[in-house]
N, C-alpha and C positions, 0 to 999 in steps of 0.2 A: 270655778272651783277654787277653794282656799285650803291650804294645808297648814295646820297648827302643829308646830314641833315643840312638844313639851319636854323640858328637862326637870326631873323630879328627884327628890332625895328622901329615902326612907328614914323616918325618925324613930321607928321601932322595928324589931326584927320582922322579916318577911319570909313566909314559907308557902310554897305551892308544890303539890306532890309531883315528884319525878320518879326515878327508879327506887325500888325498895330491895334492900339486901338484909335478909333475916329481920332483925329488929331495928335496922337503921333506915330511916325514911329520908331519902336525898331530895333536896330542893331542886326543882327544874332550873336551868340556867337562863330563864327568861320569865316575863310576865305575859300570860296568854292575852291576846287581843280581846278574846271573849270575856275574860275577867274584867278588863278595863271598861269594855262596853257595858257589861251588866252593872258594874258599880256606878258608872256615870249616869246611865239611863234610869236606874232605880232612884237615884237622887233627884233627877228631874221629875219623875212621876210623883215622888213624895212631896216635893217642895213647890212644884208649879201647877200640878193638875188641880182644877177645882174639885170640891168635895163630891159633887154628884157624878161627874165623869170618872173620878177616882174609884168610886164604889162600883161602877159598871166595869172598870178596868180590872178590878180584882176578880170579877166573875168571868171575864173574857180573857184577854191577853194583850200584849202591846200592839197587836194588829189593829186594835181599836184606834190607835193614833192616826192611822191612815184616813179615818173618816171622822175624827174628832172635830167638833165645831168650836172647841175652846180657843181662847185668844193667845195661848202661849207661843204659838208659831214654831214649836220644836218638833212638829210631826216628822219633818224630813230626817231628823236624827235617828228615827226608828226604822228607816227604810234602808236596807242593806245595799240597794242599788245606787242610792244617793250619797250615803255617808259610810266611810270606811275607817276602821280602827286598826292600827298596826300592833304588833307585839311591843312590849316594853323590853328593851335590850340594854344589858349592862356593858361596860367597857370590856374589850377582850382581855385586858390584863387584870381585871377585877377578880381576885381569887379569895379574898377574905371570907371566911364563914365562921359561924358560931354554932355550938351544939347545945341542945337542951334536952333533958330527960323529962318524960311525961308518962302518965298512965293512960292507955287507950280504953275508951268506953264503947261497949257494944250498944249501938243506937236502938236496936229493937228491945233489948232487955234492960237497958239503962244500968248495966252492971259492968264490972271490970272484964275486959275481953281476954280471951286466951292469948298467952304470950304478950301480956299487956305493956310491959315496960319498953317504951320506944325511945330511940335516940333521934332527935330531929336535927337535920341540917338546915340552917337558915341564913339568909342574907342579913348582915348586921345593920341595925339602925344607927344613925348619927345625927345629933342635934347641932353639930358644929358645921358652919359653912366652910368653903374653901377646900383645900386638898385633903383635910381630915375626913371629908365625907365622900371621897372618890369611889370607894367600894360600895357605897350605899346608893349611888346615883343610877338612874335608868332614864332612857329617853323613849318616847313613843310619839306617834303622829295620829292626827284625826283629819280626815278629808271631809270637808263640808261643801254643799252645793252653792252656798251664798255667804257673803261677808256678814250679813245680818245675824247669822247664827253663832258667830265667833264668841261674843260675850257669854252666851248661854253655855257653850262648850267649856270655856275657861272656868266659869263658875262651877260647872258640874265636876270638873277635875279637882277643884279645890274642895268641894263637898265630899267627894269620894276619898280624898286624902284624909280628911277629918274623921271619916267613918272607918277607914281601913279597907284593905283588899286582901284576897287570898285566904288561907286557912287561919283559924283561931282568932278571928277579928274580935270575938267577944272577950278575948283575953288581952286585947290591946295590940295584937300583931298587925302588920301591914299598913300602918299609918305613914303618910308621906306629905311633904310640902312641895308645891310647884315653885321652882326657882325662876324659870323663864319660859316664855311661850311665843317665840317669834312666828310670824305668819308669812307665808310665801304664796305665790300664785299657782303653784303646782305645774309649772311649765317643765318640759323635759330638760334635764340638766346633764345629759350625757349624749354623745354622738350616736349615730346609727351604727349598725353592724355591717361589715362587708360580707359578701358571699364567702363561704368556706366553713371550716370547723371551729366550733367554740365549745368550751367546757362550761356548763351551767351548774352551779352548786346551790342546793337548797339552803337558804338562810334561816328559814323557819319550817316547821313540819309541813310536809306536803301530803294532803289527804288523798289516798289512793282509791277508795271505794272498792268496787269489785274487780278492778284491774290491777295487775302487778306493775311495779315501778319500771318504766321503760317507754318505748315508742308509742304503744297503743294508748296509754293513759295521757301522755304528753299531747298527742294529737287530739284526743277527745277534749282536753281542757283548753287548748289553744283554739279549737274550733268553736268552743262555747263563747269565747270573748271576741274572736274575729269572725271567721266562718270557714267552712271546709274548703272553699276556693282559695282562701289565703293560705291554708295549710298545704294544699296541692302545689301552689305556686312557689312557696318559700321553703318547705321542709324537705330535706333529703333524709338519709339514714339517721336514726337516733339509736344510740347504744348506751348501756349502763357502764359508767366509769367506776363508781363507788356506790355502795348502798348499805344503809343501816336502818333496819325496819323496827317499828315499835307500834304501840297503841297509845292513843290520847283520848281522854274523855273530857267532856265539857257539859255544863248544865245549860239547858236551853230554856230561857225564860218564856219564850213564846208558847211552848207546849208543856212546860213544867216537868220535863223529863231530862235524864242524863243520857247523852249520846256518846258512844265510843266508836272510834274509827281506826283502821290500820293506816299508818303514815310512814313515809320515808323521812327519817329524822334529819336535822341539820347536818350538813357535811356530805350527804348523799349527792351524787353528781351524775349528769348525763353528758355524753359527747354528742353534740348536735351539728349536723351538716346543713347549712342554709344554701339553697340553690341560687338565691339572689339576695341582695342587700336588704336589710330591715331598717325602715325609717326611724328617726328618733322618737316619734309619738308611739309607734308600736313597741319599741324597746322599753320605753317608759311604762307602758301598760303591762307588758309581760313581767317586768321585774317587780311590779307592785302587787303581784299575787294572781295565781290561777288555781282552779280546782274548787272543790267544796270548801265552804267556810272562808273563802278568800277575802270576804268583806271584813273579817276580824283578824287579818294579818297572816293567815296560813298560806302556804304555797308561794312565798317570796324567794327570789333568786338573786344570785350575783354571778358575774363572770370571773372565773378563776384561771390561773395558768395551768397548762397540762401537767407540770411537774410538782404542783402544790400537794 
């Protein structure tokens, strides 16, 4: 496995829908991993797929790549079990925002919508390198199963930057440049955890499904990546320390539909008691995402201090 760590800088304003207050549409404080995945894979489809398979792909969906006989070699990038995309994250101290006014259009009627004057909150773009672009930078990672895919992934990121990501791409929003993309082996970079209590805080939205935030959902999702025997051996009581709930929607290219899920938002935390120590490999896997949509960066965690 190889992990490509991209550092990018928006060169035009970026907006993706977060909370809405009256006529103010707030930009989410991250770039969804599904947004990055969709932008990069659509570029690969458009630029690398031969014309005949491309026509079949339009009538089918990206699952076609699992059986595609084409020579591009990028099929593994479409498999969520082999390739994982993280969220794009801004620096914690990046607070600069710009506001733009625009008229909302009703998509069905193609006319001005009710309450149409919107104030958009957006991340500023910056064409200057160095410290001037600090508030426009974001980082994200792509895990690939082989080194041979790295050049294709890097090219796809550059192509996506040229086309733009997020909302209002047709107006020039969301364009970015790739500043650097170091590659690592993906080996665990943190020690294991001893037995005892730990506070785990969600770094990215954690998809809950039909279960509430707490022990039942946590056991379900750890059992999916390890197994139930692992949970029985390692997990003691799990309780909610902090919770902030919300909803997140994403467009699924595979079935052409928009999916909405209840999530525990970043900052939500669990107090977890481990009955025995957790090895570095298992810690690494847990922190890199659990739950639905974890292959696009949802459900990532960090250890926090009890009094944070």
